[in-house]
C-alpha positions, 0 to 999 in steps of 0.5 A, spaced: 730 941 801 736 938 803 735 935 810 740 937 816 745 931 817 746 929 824 752 928 828 755 921 829 754 922 836 746 922 835 745 915 837 750 915 843 747 917 850 746 924 851 750 925 857 756 922 853 755 927 847 755 932 852 761 930 856 765 929 849 763 936 847 764 940 853 772 937 854 773 939 847 770 946 847 773 948 854 780 946 851 779 951 845 776 956 849 782 956 854 787 956 848 791 951 851 793 944 848 788 938 850 791 934 856 792 927 856 786 925 860 781 929 856 784 925 849 783 919 853 776 920 856 774 922 849 777 916 846 774 912 851 767 915 850 768 913 842 770 906 844 764 905 849 759 908 843 762 902 838 761 897 844 754 899 845 752 899 837 755 892 837 751 890 842 745 892 839 747 889 833 747 882 837 740 883 840 737 884 833 741 878 830 737 871 831 739 867 837 742 861 834 749 858 836 751 860 829 750 867 830 753 868 837 759 864 834 759 869 829 759 875 833 765 873 838 771 875 833 768 882 833 768 883 840 775 881 840 777 886 835 774 891 839 778 890 845 784 890 840 782 897 837 781 900 844 788 897 846 791 900 840 788 907 842 791 907 849 798 905 846 797 911 841 796 916 846 803 919 846 803 920 838 796 923 838 797 928 844 800 933 840 794 932 835 789 931 840 785 937 839 785 936 831 782 929 832 777 931 837 775 936 832 775 931 826 770 926 830 765 932 832 765 935 825 765 928 821 762 930 814 754 928 814 755 924 807 758 917 807 762 919 801 766 924 804 767 920 810 770 915 805 774 920 802 777 922 808 779 915 810 782 914 803 787 920 804 789 918 811 796 914 812 796 907 812 799 902 817 798 907 823 794 907 829 791 913 827 788 910 821 785 905 826 781 910 830 779 914 824 777 908 820 772 906 826 770 914 826 768 914 819 764 907 820 761 910 826 759 916 822 756 912 816 752 908 820 749 914 824 748 917 818 744 911 815 740 911 821 738 918 821 736 918 814 732 912 815 729 915 821 727 921 817 725 917 811 720 913 816 717 920 819 717 923 812 713 917 810 708 917 816 707 925 814 706 923 807 700 918 809 697 923 813 697 929 808 691 930 803 693 929 796 690 933 791 691 931 784 693 936 779 689 938 774 690 935 767 691 941 762 694 941 755 693 935 750 690 931 756 684 935 757 683 936 750 682 929 749 678 928 755 673 934 753 672 931 746 671 924 749 665 927 753 663 931 748 662 925 744 659 921 749 654 927 750 652 927 742 651 919 742 647 920 748 642 925 745 642 921 739 640 915 743 635 919 746 632 922 740 632 915 737 628 912 743 623 918 742 622 917 735 620 910 736 616 912 742 612 917 737 612 912 732 608 907 737 604 913 739 600 914 733 592 913 732 590 908 728 585 910 722 578 907 723 572 911 719 567 912 724 562 910 719 565 903 718 561 898 721 567 893 723 562 887 724 559 887 717 563 883 712 565 876 710 571 871 712 577 871 707 582 865 707 589 868 707 595 864 708 599 870 708 597 874 714 593 869 718 594 867 723 598 873 727 602 868 731 603 860 731 601 855 736 608 853 738 610 860 739 606 862 745 608 858 751 602 861 755 596 857 751 593 852 756 592 844 753 584 846 752 585 850 746 592 847 743 588 843 738 594 842 733 598 839 739 592 835 741 591 831 735 588 836 730 591 835 723 588 841 719 590 848 720 586 851 715 581 854 721 587 859 723 587 862 716 581 865 715 581 873 716 575 877 717 574 883 712 569 888 713 565 890 707 566 898 707 573 898 710 579 894 713 580 891 720 587 894 722 592 889 723 594 887 730 600 891 732 603 888 739 608 894 740 603 899 739 598 896 744 603 895 749 605 902 748 597 904 750 598 899 756 604 902 759 603 903 766 596 900 765 591 894 766 587 890 761 582 886 765 577 881 762 571 879 766 566 873 765 566 866 764 570 861 760 569 864 753 572 871 756 578 866 759 578 864 752 579 871 749 584 873 755 589 867 753 588 870 745 590 877 748 596 874 752 599 870 746 598 876 741 602 881 746 607 876 748 610 875 742 614 881 742 616 881 749 623 877 750 623 871 755 625 874 762 621 880 761 614 877 762 610 872 767 603 869 768 601 868 774 594 864 775 589 863 781 591 870 784 586 874 788 583 869 792 583 864 786 579 868 781 584 872 777 590 870 772 595 875 771 600 876 765 605 881 766 609 885 761 615 887 765 618 893 761 611 896 760 609 895 767 602 893 764 598 887 765 593 883 761 588 880 767 582 875 767 577 875 773 572 869 774 565 872 774 561 867 770 554 871 771 557 878 773 553 878 780 554 873 785 552 866 784 554 859 787 559 858 781 564 863 783 569 858 785 574 858 779 576 851 780 570 848 782 564 851 779 560 845 775 554 845 779 548 842 777 543 847 779 546 854 778 543 859 783 544 867 782 543 873 787 542 878 782 542 884 785 549 883 789 555 885 785 560 889 790 564 882 792 566 882 785 566 889 783 571 891 788 576 888 784 575 892 778 576 898 781 582 902 778 583 898 771 584 902 765 580 897 760 575 893 762 572 887 758 565 884 760 561 878 758 556 873 760 552 868 756 554 861 756 552 859 763 545 862 762 544 856 757 543 850 761 536 851 763 530 855 760 529 859 767 534 862 772 534 860 779 534 867 783 536 866 790 531 870 796 536 873 801 543 872 800 549 867 800 552 870 806 546 869 810 546 862 808 539 863 804 537 857 800 530 859 798 530 861 791 525 863 785 525 861 778 525 867 773 525 867 765 532 867 762 531 873 758 528 877 764 533 875 769 539 876 764 536 883 763 536 884 771 543 882 772 545 887 766 541 893 770 545 891 776 552 891 773 550 897 769 548 901 775 555 899 778 559 901 772 555 908 772 556 910 779 563 907 780 567 908 773 571 914 772 570 915 764 576 919 763 580 913 766 577 907 764 574 904 757 569 899 758 567 894 753 561 889 753 562 882 749 557 880 744 554 872 745 559 867 743 555 862 739 556 854 740 555 849 734 551 843 736 546 843 731 549 841 724 542 841 721 542 848 721 548 849 716 546 843 712 550 837 714 544 832 716 549 827 718 554 831 722 555 830 729 555 837 733 561 841 730 566 834 729 570 834 723 568 841 720 574 844 717 570 850 713 566 856 715 559 857 713 559 860 706 554 862 701 548 861 705 541 863 702 537 862 708 537 865 715 542 861 720 539 859 726 545 855 730 541 856 737 543 863 739 539 866 744 538 872 741 533 874 746 539 875 751 543 879 745 537 884 745 537 885 752 544 887 752 542 892 746 537 895 751 541 896 757 547 898 755 545 905 752 542 907 759 548 908 762 549 916 763 556 917 765 560 911 762 560 909 755 560 902 754 562 899 747 559 893 745 563 888 741 558 885 736 561 878 735 555 874 735 553 874 727 560 873 724 562 868 730 556 864 728 559 862 721 565 859 724 563 852 725 570 849 724 574 853 729 571 850 735 576 845 740 571 839 738 575 833 740 582 836 741 581 838 748 581 837 755 575 833 759 575 835 767 583 837 766 585 831 762 586 830 754 581 826 751 583 819 750 583 816 743 576 812 745 573 819 747 575 822 741 572 817 737 565 819 740 564 826 739 557 826 740 559 825 748 565 829 748 566 834 742 566 841 745 563 846 741 563 852 745 570 854 746 575 855 740 582 853 738 588 858 739 590 861 734 583 862 732 577 866 732 578 869 739 584 873 735 579 876 731 575 879 737 581 882 740 582 885 733 576 889 734 578 891 741 585 893 738 582 897 733 577 901 738 583 902 743 588 904 738 584 909 734 582 913 740 586 919 741 592 919 746 591 923 753 594 930 753 599 928 759 601 922 755 603 925 748 
């Protein structure tokens, strides 16, 4: 809508406009020619208006000497125009009313004012006045337009703007784009669901198959499952190749059950089973050896930045590997006797006289609550003496008096304490419990026919083709004690992982002289003295403990998925 244009007197003082308008209107009402005084008064008002406008321009200008000098001629011209107007009074007397009316009704548009100016007679005093009036009209019109524009802009800023709805071709394109995005999102979801469903399969392991009866088969294609250099979490204690061992054949022996196949380890499938769950190994350094193996087995499919390992947490007793994407942990908890002992410090536990409190388990066991898979062991720490020292009283009370009990008796009593706690505190609907068989050592080479051998040093092959029973020093009485106690649990089934006999064949897989001694790598001189320094208890990795974990994997992966997770 076209805005109403204001009079050229819009910016003049209100009183002056009223006076000029009053004079013109009164004369028209009386129907008489305008008097000379009225014309002079009107021209005086007009000249005053121009003078005020000029003064305003001066105040808006920068006050430098050049600017002041530039304005002086304009004031002089204004005075000359006023004098010329007075001189032309007589000429304009007859047309006074017409002039006043033209001044009051100047067209709002600047183009109309310019046209009126071009049609006016040249070289007359009237042209000066009319030209001045036209200029004033244009200036006032511009000022009014600017003012209106400012008001309109302000109003526009305050007005809420509603974008129009896109229709037609643009709307159709947007609809197609959204439809394509929905299709792609559904396809991605379906793919992810299919991948998850593929991982949530149940591994087939015949119930009638004895996984622990079989033989070792040399297999360069399928073994090892991972490489030593690819697992950043291995400790120097078990990295035999890095520590100087020259043959790697110990890594390439695969256990083959007699009547079935041992499922090949699938890290992604196991991690899917462990999603939002905890797997914890509890026991001595052999269980820590197996824990390192499990960490290496699962970490191979987890990208960098999505896995962390933290040691000596929970008061120093725990090491925790965390798979971020799966919110899963693989943990180790130090408790070499399962019950309380004077060897419970995970960093300082090499004490000459090992002492146990065989009915005290709560201090350790409170850390096992809420775990989804528990893997227990205790064996190697029982072998340094024939009898076990059992504390009278408690460690908390500062008791020091003890009694010596035959090793198998003490071992069985400790397992009873452990079994009682498991049966009372473990929820079998949530937690699966394993108990590892005895990990053998190899310190008597005569047992496998190496009469001039020194412990397990320089052994490169498993024991094969044996015609007589093998006796490498395993205390089978402890094995029998475990077999006797485990079936007594009433509420919670415990899976016995029978690794003892098959591990006795692996004299070649120990760390031997390619390991640490009190936190430091063996020196060349120490390596040359295997009788003193060879470690024939712990195992190289990759190596035998990987097979132990395959047994765990077979049991976990072959169990039905809980209905809530299917």
